[in-house]
C-alpha positions in Angstrom: 103.6 80.5 81.6 104.5 80.0 78.1 102.0 81.2 75.5 101.2 78.7 72.5 101.7 79.8 69.0 97.8 79.4 68.5 97.0 81.8 71.2 99.4 84.2 70.0 97.7 84.0 66.4 94.4 84.6 68.0 95.6 87.5 70.0 97.1 89.1 66.7 93.6 88.7 65.1 92.0 90.4 68.2 94.7 93.3 68.0 93.8 93.5 64.1 90.0 94.2 65.2 91.0 96.7 67.7 92.9 98.6 64.8 90.1 98.3 62.7 87.6 99.7 65.4 90.0 102.3 66.2 90.7 103.4 62.4 87.0 103.5 61.9 86.3 105.8 65.0 89.1 108.2 64.4 88.7 108.3 60.5 87.6 111.8 60.7 91.1 112.9 62.2 92.8 111.5 59.0 91.2 113.8 56.5 94.3 115.7 55.6 96.4 112.5 54.8 97.2 111.5 51.3 95.8 108.4 49.6 99.3 106.8 49.8 99.8 107.6 53.5 96.3 106.2 54.4 97.0 103.0 52.3 100.5 102.4 54.1 98.8 103.0 57.5 96.1 100.4 56.7 98.5 97.9 55.4 100.4 98.3 58.4 97.9 98.3 61.0 95.4 96.1 59.4 96.9 93.5 57.1 100.4 93.1 58.5 99.4 91.7 62.1 96.6 89.4 60.7 99.1 88.2 58.1 101.8 87.4 60.8 98.9 86.0 62.9 98.3 83.5 60.1 101.8 82.4 59.8 101.9 81.8 63.3 99.1 79.7 63.3 100.7 77.6 60.5 103.7 77.3 62.6 101.6 76.2 65.4 100.1 73.3 63.4 103.7 72.3 62.2 104.9 72.1 65.6 102.0 70.0 66.8 101.3 72.1 70.0 98.2 70.0 70.5 95.9 73.1 70.0 94.9 72.5 66.5 91.4 73.9 66.9 92.8 77.3 68.2 95.5 77.2 65.4 93.0 76.5 62.6 90.7 79.3 63.9 93.6 81.7 64.0 94.6 80.8 60.5 91.1 81.1 58.8 90.0 84.2 60.7 93.6 85.9 60.2 93.8 85.1 56.5 90.3 86.3 55.8 90.8 89.4 57.5 94.1 90.3 55.9 92.8 89.3 52.5 89.8 91.3 52.9 91.5 94.5 53.9 94.2 93.8 51.3 91.7 93.9 48.6 90.2 97.0 50.0 93.6 98.7 50.0 94.3 97.7 46.5 91.0 98.0 44.9 89.8 100.9 46.7 90.0 104.4 45.2 
């Protein structure tokens, strides 16, 4: 069974949410890390999967897979998640 790009986009959004929850619950374990290391980890765990998910959602619309509602949902959710966390990483102290 072949997965559609829209479902992969939604999967990456779910994966980003799981990483966010894990980061939140295990935050006390990261106390000794430098700010730079925390920012790199946050970008690679939170922003990157959501950004890739948004791109995959756009590709799903371009390929006209027939699941445009899922694709648009994946694009919007992933874009908002990625932009929000990117702003937190860039503007947070």
